[in-house]
DOLOPA-955631 format. One record per residue (C-alpha): x, y, z; residue in three letters. Coordinates in steps of 0.001 Angstrom, whole numbers, plus 500000, padded with zeros to 6 digits. Layout:
BEGIN
XYZAla;...
This chain:
BEGIN
502807492773518596Unk;504864489807517408Unk;501757487604517316Unk;499949490147515158Unk;502762490556512642Unk;504292487097512289Unk;501621484602513358Unk;499215485328510497Unk;498171482838507880Unk;498556484610504510Unk;495997482373502805Unk;493193483276505197Unk;494220486533506903Unk;495584488703504104Unk;493609487466501089Unk;490247488516502524Unk;488830491942501808Unk;488626494191504877Unk;485171495028506153Unk;484801498831506464Unk;482478498406509453Unk;485040496322511341Unk;487771498362513050Unk;490688496040513726Unk;494459496282513495Unk;494426494033510428Unk;491787496175508703Unk;493659499406509483Unk;496903497885508181Unk;495316496822504877Unk;493725500231504370Unk;496953502069505098Unk;498894499696502854Unk;496582500407499922Unk;496724504194500330Unk;500482504210500944Unk;501220502255497789Unk;498747504305495733Unk;500527507474496855Unk;503922505939496043Unk;502746504946492538Unk;501489508481491834Unk;504721509956493134Unk;506748507606490938Unk;504685508583487885Unk;505346512287488543Unk;509079511633488932Unk;509208509671485656Unk;507386512476483819Unk;509808515058485236Unk;512834512956484278Unk;511535512498480726Unk;511037516269480516Unk;514610516859481676Unk;515906514301479180Unk;514046515967476297Unk;515294519421477321Unk;518946518302477240Unk;
């Protein structure tokens, strides 16, 4: 596990696009990272809209 997480070369390992046909730990991590951060951005947008609505109502 340590080799997978800390022994990567960011210039060659992370910068490449994952191949959907290739099922590896690195590919699964990149896919989850993208979806997780997309969900977090949408959630943040909803929270900002709600807070602006509360601010206008006050």
